[in-house]
Structure formats: structure tokens, C-alpha cells
PyMOL CGO cylinders between C-alpha atoms (Angstrom):
from pymol import cmd
from pymol.cgo import CYLINDER

trace = [
    CYLINDER, -6.85, 13.11, 17.40, -5.26, 9.76, 18.22, 0.3, 1, 1, 1, 1, 1, 1,
    CYLINDER, -5.26, 9.76, 18.22, -1.85, 9.10, 16.67, 0.3, 1, 1, 1, 1, 1, 1,
    CYLINDER, -1.85, 9.10, 16.67, -1.77, 5.40, 15.82, 0.3, 1, 1, 1, 1, 1, 1,
    CYLINDER, -1.77, 5.40, 15.82, 0.76, 2.97, 14.37, 0.3, 1, 1, 1, 1, 1, 1,
    CYLINDER, 0.76, 2.97, 14.37, -0.99, 0.29, 12.33, 0.3, 1, 1, 1, 1, 1, 1,
    CYLINDER, -0.99, 0.29, 12.33, 0.76, -3.08, 12.16, 0.3, 1, 1, 1, 1, 1, 1,
    CYLINDER, 0.76, -3.08, 12.16, 1.23, -4.91, 8.87, 0.3, 1, 1, 1, 1, 1, 1,
    CYLINDER, 1.23, -4.91, 8.87, -1.41, -7.54, 9.59, 0.3, 1, 1, 1, 1, 1, 1,
    CYLINDER, -1.41, -7.54, 9.59, -4.15, -4.89, 9.75, 0.3, 1, 1, 1, 1, 1, 1,
    CYLINDER, -4.15, -4.89, 9.75, -3.03, -3.45, 6.41, 0.3, 1, 1, 1, 1, 1, 1,
    CYLINDER, -3.03, -3.45, 6.41, -3.16, -6.88, 4.81, 0.3, 1, 1, 1, 1, 1, 1,
    CYLINDER, -3.16, -6.88, 4.81, -6.61, -7.46, 6.37, 0.3, 1, 1, 1, 1, 1, 1,
    CYLINDER, -6.61, -7.46, 6.37, -7.82, -4.32, 4.64, 0.3, 1, 1, 1, 1, 1, 1,
    CYLINDER, -7.82, -4.32, 4.64, -6.15, -4.61, 1.25, 0.3, 1, 1, 1, 1, 1, 1,
    CYLINDER, -6.15, -4.61, 1.25, -6.66, -8.37, 0.86, 0.3, 1, 1, 1, 1, 1, 1,
    CYLINDER, -6.66, -8.37, 0.86, -10.18, -8.10, 2.28, 0.3, 1, 1, 1, 1, 1, 1,
    CYLINDER, -10.18, -8.10, 2.28, -9.56, -10.93, 4.74, 0.3, 1, 1, 1, 1, 1, 1,
    CYLINDER, -9.56, -10.93, 4.74, -13.08, -11.99, 5.54, 0.3, 1, 1, 1, 1, 1, 1,
    CYLINDER, -13.08, -11.99, 5.54, -12.89, -12.29, 9.31, 0.3, 1, 1, 1, 1, 1, 1,
    CYLINDER, -12.89, -12.29, 9.31, -10.94, -9.05, 9.83, 0.3, 1, 1, 1, 1, 1, 1,
    CYLINDER, -10.94, -9.05, 9.83, -11.84, -6.78, 6.92, 0.3, 1, 1, 1, 1, 1, 1,
    CYLINDER, -11.84, -6.78, 6.92, -14.77, -4.91, 8.49, 0.3, 1, 1, 1, 1, 1, 1,
    CYLINDER, -14.77, -4.91, 8.49, -12.82, -3.68, 11.52, 0.3, 1, 1, 1, 1, 1, 1,
    CYLINDER, -12.82, -3.68, 11.52, -9.84, -2.71, 9.37, 0.3, 1, 1, 1, 1, 1, 1,
    CYLINDER, -9.84, -2.71, 9.37, -12.11, -0.90, 6.95, 0.3, 1, 1, 1, 1, 1, 1,
    CYLINDER, -12.11, -0.90, 6.95, -13.81, 1.04, 9.75, 0.3, 1, 1, 1, 1, 1, 1,
    CYLINDER, -13.81, 1.04, 9.75, -10.42, 2.05, 11.16, 0.3, 1, 1, 1, 1, 1, 1,
    CYLINDER, -10.42, 2.05, 11.16, -9.28, 3.41, 7.82, 0.3, 1, 1, 1, 1, 1, 1,
    CYLINDER, -9.28, 3.41, 7.82, -12.60, 5.17, 7.30, 0.3, 1, 1, 1, 1, 1, 1,
    CYLINDER, -12.60, 5.17, 7.30, -11.81, 7.13, 10.47, 0.3, 1, 1, 1, 1, 1, 1,
    CYLINDER, -11.81, 7.13, 10.47, -8.56, 8.18, 8.85, 0.3, 1, 1, 1, 1, 1, 1,
    CYLINDER, -8.56, 8.18, 8.85, -10.32, 9.13, 5.64, 0.3, 1, 1, 1, 1, 1, 1,
    CYLINDER, -10.32, 9.13, 5.64, -12.63, 11.37, 7.71, 0.3, 1, 1, 1, 1, 1, 1,
    CYLINDER, -12.63, 11.37, 7.71, -9.64, 12.92, 9.55, 0.3, 1, 1, 1, 1, 1, 1,
    CYLINDER, -9.64, 12.92, 9.55, -10.71, 11.51, 12.92, 0.3, 1, 1, 1, 1, 1, 1,
    CYLINDER, -10.71, 11.51, 12.92, -7.47, 9.59, 13.53, 0.3, 1, 1, 1, 1, 1, 1,
    CYLINDER, -7.47, 9.59, 13.53, -3.90, 9.95, 12.37, 0.3, 1, 1, 1, 1, 1, 1,
    CYLINDER, -3.90, 9.95, 12.37, -2.73, 6.56, 11.07, 0.3, 1, 1, 1, 1, 1, 1,
    CYLINDER, -2.73, 6.56, 11.07, 0.94, 5.81, 10.47, 0.3, 1, 1, 1, 1, 1, 1,
    CYLINDER, 0.94, 5.81, 10.47, 2.80, 2.80, 9.16, 0.3, 1, 1, 1, 1, 1, 1,
    CYLINDER, 2.80, 2.80, 9.16, 6.47, 2.00, 8.91, 0.3, 1, 1, 1, 1, 1, 1,
    CYLINDER, 6.47, 2.00, 8.91, 8.28, 2.07, 5.60, 0.3, 1, 1, 1, 1, 1, 1,
    CYLINDER, 8.28, 2.07, 5.60, 8.97, -1.63, 6.26, 0.3, 1, 1, 1, 1, 1, 1,
    CYLINDER, 8.97, -1.63, 6.26, 5.22, -2.28, 6.38, 0.3, 1, 1, 1, 1, 1, 1,
    CYLINDER, 5.22, -2.28, 6.38, 4.80, -0.56, 3.04, 0.3, 1, 1, 1, 1, 1, 1,
    CYLINDER, 4.80, -0.56, 3.04, 7.49, -2.78, 1.48, 0.3, 1, 1, 1, 1, 1, 1,
    CYLINDER, 7.49, -2.78, 1.48, 6.16, -5.95, 3.13, 0.3, 1, 1, 1, 1, 1, 1,
    CYLINDER, 6.16, -5.95, 3.13, 2.63, -5.17, 1.97, 0.3, 1, 1, 1, 1, 1, 1,
    CYLINDER, 2.63, -5.17, 1.97, 3.83, -4.76, -1.61, 0.3, 1, 1, 1, 1, 1, 1,
    CYLINDER, 3.83, -4.76, -1.61, 5.62, -8.10, -1.39, 0.3, 1, 1, 1, 1, 1, 1,
    CYLINDER, 5.62, -8.10, -1.39, 2.61, -9.95, 0.07, 0.3, 1, 1, 1, 1, 1, 1,
    CYLINDER, 2.61, -9.95, 0.07, 0.09, -8.48, -2.36, 0.3, 1, 1, 1, 1, 1, 1,
    CYLINDER, 0.09, -8.48, -2.36, 2.36, -9.13, -5.34, 0.3, 1, 1, 1, 1, 1, 1,
    CYLINDER, 2.36, -9.13, -5.34, 2.05, -12.85, -4.69, 0.3, 1, 1, 1, 1, 1, 1,
    CYLINDER, 2.05, -12.85, -4.69, -1.62, -12.61, -5.68, 0.3, 1, 1, 1, 1, 1, 1,
    CYLINDER, -1.62, -12.61, -5.68, -1.76, -9.60, -8.01, 0.3, 1, 1, 1, 1, 1, 1,
    CYLINDER, -1.76, -9.60, -8.01, 0.24, -8.16, -10.88, 0.3, 1, 1, 1, 1, 1, 1,
    CYLINDER, 0.24, -8.16, -10.88, 2.82, -5.50, -9.91, 0.3, 1, 1, 1, 1, 1, 1,
    CYLINDER, 2.82, -5.50, -9.91, 0.94, -2.68, -11.66, 0.3, 1, 1, 1, 1, 1, 1,
    CYLINDER, 0.94, -2.68, -11.66, -2.25, -3.54, -9.76, 0.3, 1, 1, 1, 1, 1, 1,
    CYLINDER, -2.25, -3.54, -9.76, -0.37, -3.64, -6.44, 0.3, 1, 1, 1, 1, 1, 1,
    CYLINDER, -0.37, -3.64, -6.44, 1.16, -0.24, -7.12, 0.3, 1, 1, 1, 1, 1, 1,
    CYLINDER, 1.16, -0.24, -7.12, -2.27, 1.18, -7.97, 0.3, 1, 1, 1, 1, 1, 1,
    CYLINDER, -2.27, 1.18, -7.97, -3.71, -0.16, -4.70, 0.3, 1, 1, 1, 1, 1, 1,
    CYLINDER, -3.71, -0.16, -4.70, -0.79, 1.19, -2.68, 0.3, 1, 1, 1, 1, 1, 1,
    CYLINDER, -0.79, 1.19, -2.68, -0.96, 4.64, -4.30, 0.3, 1, 1, 1, 1, 1, 1,
    CYLINDER, -0.96, 4.64, -4.30, -4.57, 4.95, -3.11, 0.3, 1, 1, 1, 1, 1, 1,
    CYLINDER, -4.57, 4.95, -3.11, -3.80, 3.44, 0.28, 0.3, 1, 1, 1, 1, 1, 1,
    CYLINDER, -3.80, 3.44, 0.28, -0.91, 5.87, 0.86, 0.3, 1, 1, 1, 1, 1, 1,
    CYLINDER, -0.91, 5.87, 0.86, -3.44, 8.73, 0.98, 0.3, 1, 1, 1, 1, 1, 1,
    CYLINDER, -3.44, 8.73, 0.98, -4.80, 7.31, 4.25, 0.3, 1, 1, 1, 1, 1, 1,
    CYLINDER, -4.80, 7.31, 4.25, -1.54, 6.94, 6.16, 0.3, 1, 1, 1, 1, 1, 1,
    CYLINDER, -1.54, 6.94, 6.16, 1.75, 8.57, 7.01, 0.3, 1, 1, 1, 1, 1, 1,
    CYLINDER, 1.75, 8.57, 7.01, 4.72, 6.41, 6.07, 0.3, 1, 1, 1, 1, 1, 1,
    CYLINDER, 4.72, 6.41, 6.07, 7.37, 6.68, 8.77, 0.3, 1, 1, 1, 1, 1, 1,
    CYLINDER, 7.37, 6.68, 8.77, 11.07, 6.20, 8.01, 0.3, 1, 1, 1, 1, 1, 1,
    CYLINDER, 11.07, 6.20, 8.01, 13.18, 3.36, 9.24, 0.3, 1, 1, 1, 1, 1, 1,
    CYLINDER, 13.18, 3.36, 9.24, 16.50, 4.63, 10.53, 0.3, 1, 1, 1, 1, 1, 1,
    CYLINDER, 16.50, 4.63, 10.53, 19.66, 3.42, 12.20, 0.3, 1, 1, 1, 1, 1, 1,
    CYLINDER, 19.66, 3.42, 12.20, 18.43, 4.18, 15.73, 0.3, 1, 1, 1, 1, 1, 1,
    CYLINDER, 18.43, 4.18, 15.73, 15.27, 2.09, 15.23, 0.3, 1, 1, 1, 1, 1, 1,
    CYLINDER, 15.27, 2.09, 15.23, 17.34, -0.78, 13.83, 0.3, 1, 1, 1, 1, 1, 1,
    CYLINDER, 17.34, -0.78, 13.83, 19.75, -0.59, 16.80, 0.3, 1, 1, 1, 1, 1, 1,
    CYLINDER, 19.75, -0.59, 16.80, 16.90, -0.50, 19.32, 0.3, 1, 1, 1, 1, 1, 1,
    CYLINDER, 16.90, -0.50, 19.32, 15.24, -3.45, 17.59, 0.3, 1, 1, 1, 1, 1, 1,
    CYLINDER, 15.24, -3.45, 17.59, 18.42, -5.51, 17.42, 0.3, 1, 1, 1, 1, 1, 1,
    CYLINDER, 18.42, -5.51, 17.42, 19.09, -4.96, 21.12, 0.3, 1, 1, 1, 1, 1, 1,
    CYLINDER, 19.09, -4.96, 21.12, 15.54, -5.54, 22.32, 0.3, 1, 1, 1, 1, 1, 1,
    CYLINDER, 15.54, -5.54, 22.32, 13.87, -8.56, 23.89, 0.3, 1, 1, 1, 1, 1, 1,
    CYLINDER, 13.87, -8.56, 23.89, 11.36, -8.84, 21.03, 0.3, 1, 1, 1, 1, 1, 1,
    CYLINDER, 11.36, -8.84, 21.03, 11.30, -12.33, 19.54, 0.3, 1, 1, 1, 1, 1, 1,
    CYLINDER, 11.30, -12.33, 19.54, 10.02, -11.01, 16.22, 0.3, 1, 1, 1, 1, 1, 1,
    CYLINDER, 10.02, -11.01, 16.22, 12.38, -8.47, 14.64, 0.3, 1, 1, 1, 1, 1, 1,
    CYLINDER, 12.38, -8.47, 14.64, 9.63, -6.96, 12.48, 0.3, 1, 1, 1, 1, 1, 1,
    CYLINDER, 9.63, -6.96, 12.48, 7.49, -6.34, 15.58, 0.3, 1, 1, 1, 1, 1, 1,
    CYLINDER, 7.49, -6.34, 15.58, 10.45, -4.67, 17.26, 0.3, 1, 1, 1, 1, 1, 1,
    CYLINDER, 10.45, -4.67, 17.26, 10.78, -2.34, 14.29, 0.3, 1, 1, 1, 1, 1, 1,
    CYLINDER, 10.78, -2.34, 14.29, 7.07, -1.54, 14.48, 0.3, 1, 1, 1, 1, 1, 1,
    CYLINDER, 7.07, -1.54, 14.48, 7.27, -0.86, 18.20, 0.3, 1, 1, 1, 1, 1, 1,
    CYLINDER, 7.27, -0.86, 18.20, 10.37, 1.32, 18.18, 0.3, 1, 1, 1, 1, 1, 1,
    CYLINDER, 10.37, 1.32, 18.18, 9.10, 3.28, 15.19, 0.3, 1, 1, 1, 1, 1, 1,
    CYLINDER, 9.10, 3.28, 15.19, 5.98, 4.07, 17.23, 0.3, 1, 1, 1, 1, 1, 1,
    CYLINDER, 5.98, 4.07, 17.23, 8.05, 5.05, 20.28, 0.3, 1, 1, 1, 1, 1, 1,
    CYLINDER, 8.05, 5.05, 20.28, 10.48, 7.21, 18.31, 0.3, 1, 1, 1, 1, 1, 1,
    CYLINDER, 10.48, 7.21, 18.31, 7.62, 9.03, 16.58, 0.3, 1, 1, 1, 1, 1, 1,
    CYLINDER, 7.62, 9.03, 16.58, 5.63, 9.64, 19.78, 0.3, 1, 1, 1, 1, 1, 1,
    CYLINDER, 5.63, 9.64, 19.78, 2.63, 7.61, 18.63, 0.3, 1, 1, 1, 1, 1, 1,
    CYLINDER, 2.63, 7.61, 18.63, -0.03, 6.87, 21.21, 0.3, 1, 1, 1, 1, 1, 1,
    CYLINDER, -0.03, 6.87, 21.21, -1.45, 3.48, 20.22, 0.3, 1, 1, 1, 1, 1, 1,
    CYLINDER, -1.45, 3.48, 20.22, -0.40, 0.41, 18.26, 0.3, 1, 1, 1, 1, 1, 1,
    CYLINDER, -0.40, 0.41, 18.26, -3.16, -1.46, 16.41, 0.3, 1, 1, 1, 1, 1, 1,
    CYLINDER, -3.16, -1.46, 16.41, -2.39, -5.12, 15.67, 0.3, 1, 1, 1, 1, 1, 1,
    CYLINDER, -2.39, -5.12, 15.67, -3.88, -8.59, 15.87, 0.3, 1, 1, 1, 1, 1, 1,
    CYLINDER, -3.88, -8.59, 15.87, -0.67, -9.90, 17.48, 0.3, 1, 1, 1, 1, 1, 1,
    CYLINDER, -0.67, -9.90, 17.48, -1.14, -8.55, 20.99, 0.3, 1, 1, 1, 1, 1, 1,
    CYLINDER, -1.14, -8.55, 20.99, 1.11, -11.18, 22.55, 0.3, 1, 1, 1, 1, 1, 1,
    CYLINDER, 1.11, -11.18, 22.55, 4.06, -9.91, 20.54, 0.3, 1, 1, 1, 1, 1, 1,
    CYLINDER, 4.06, -9.91, 20.54, 3.88, -6.51, 22.24, 0.3, 1, 1, 1, 1, 1, 1,
    CYLINDER, 3.88, -6.51, 22.24, 3.55, -7.63, 25.89, 0.3, 1, 1, 1, 1, 1, 1,
    CYLINDER, 3.55, -7.63, 25.89, 6.17, -5.26, 27.26, 0.3, 1, 1, 1, 1, 1, 1,
    CYLINDER, 6.17, -5.26, 27.26, 4.99, -2.20, 25.34, 0.3, 1, 1, 1, 1, 1, 1,
    CYLINDER, 4.99, -2.20, 25.34, 4.80, 1.12, 27.14, 0.3, 1, 1, 1, 1, 1, 1,
    CYLINDER, 4.80, 1.12, 27.14, 2.33, 2.24, 24.44, 0.3, 1, 1, 1, 1, 1, 1,
    CYLINDER, 2.33, 2.24, 24.44, -1.22, 0.85, 24.57, 0.3, 1, 1, 1, 1, 1, 1,
    CYLINDER, -1.22, 0.85, 24.57, -1.58, -2.04, 22.10, 0.3, 1, 1, 1, 1, 1, 1,
    CYLINDER, -1.58, -2.04, 22.10, -4.98, -3.24, 20.94, 0.3, 1, 1, 1, 1, 1, 1,
    CYLINDER, -4.98, -3.24, 20.94, -6.90, -4.81, 18.12, 0.3, 1, 1, 1, 1, 1, 1,
    CYLINDER, -6.90, -4.81, 18.12, -8.84, -2.73, 15.63, 0.3, 1, 1, 1, 1, 1, 1,
    CYLINDER, -8.84, -2.73, 15.63, -12.06, -4.08, 17.13, 0.3, 1, 1, 1, 1, 1, 1,
    CYLINDER, -12.06, -4.08, 17.13, -11.09, -2.98, 20.65, 0.3, 1, 1, 1, 1, 1, 1,
    CYLINDER, -11.09, -2.98, 20.65, -10.08, 0.48, 19.44, 0.3, 1, 1, 1, 1, 1, 1,
    CYLINDER, -10.08, 0.48, 19.44, -13.33, 0.94, 17.52, 0.3, 1, 1, 1, 1, 1, 1,
    CYLINDER, -13.33, 0.94, 17.52, -15.38, 0.04, 20.60, 0.3, 1, 1, 1, 1, 1, 1,
    CYLINDER, -15.38, 0.04, 20.60, -13.66, 2.92, 22.43, 0.3, 1, 1, 1, 1, 1, 1,
    CYLINDER, -13.66, 2.92, 22.43, -14.70, 5.42, 19.74, 0.3, 1, 1, 1, 1, 1, 1,
]
cmd.load_cgo(trace, "trace")
């Protein structure tokens, strides 16, 4: 079973039902629901997702959505080592560095994102949800 880190943009695609990206995100999370993949997200992603969704929805509705969503993923902790690695990395985007080093520190095998260019120097395979689904 593939151990995958899912980037924030894929989560927002799913939960906001972003038209162009929703189907692939939905299919990825259906694999998790059927125990065919192990999907993880960072605790930062969980917080960022709450913040983004709360701009459009009431807090109680966002919490309800996230309670259901949490059943599909493992939420990985953000710790001092990941922060240090991120601060001392060549990543331009600090949030992407946190995503990457969380994946590395937790021995994940793949990162799923729409921002491939932000993970150019990754030692872990990085791909879009569409690309991953074509491999399945």
C-alpha cells in the first residue's frame, strides 16, 4: 500500500469541489476510503484548510467537514526538527518545505500536489493526483 503525503492544494480541491481538479482529488480519496492507499497530511495542512474553508463557510460547518475528512487521512505532527530542516532548506516556499520534510521524516513514498515545480529537488517522487491515478 502506497504511503502518500497529500499537499494542501489537493485537499482544498476536494473539500471546495474545485471544478477542474475535484474529480482526481475525489478518486484519490476514494482509494483511501477503500484502504488501497495510506494518505497523510501535515498538521499545518489541517490548520490551513480550516482557515481557507472558513472564509466561505461558517466555523461549525467547516468543523463538520473536517471531522469527516479526518477519517480518510493520518494527520502528521509538525515538530522542531521539521521546522529546522525547513528553515535551512533551499525551498522558496516555507509551507512546501514543511510538507516535504514531514514526508521525509515519516518515510512516506510519494507526494501528491499540483505544484510540481516547488518540489524540484525532492528525493521522493512528486506527482499530480491525475498522474498517480493513471499508475493505479
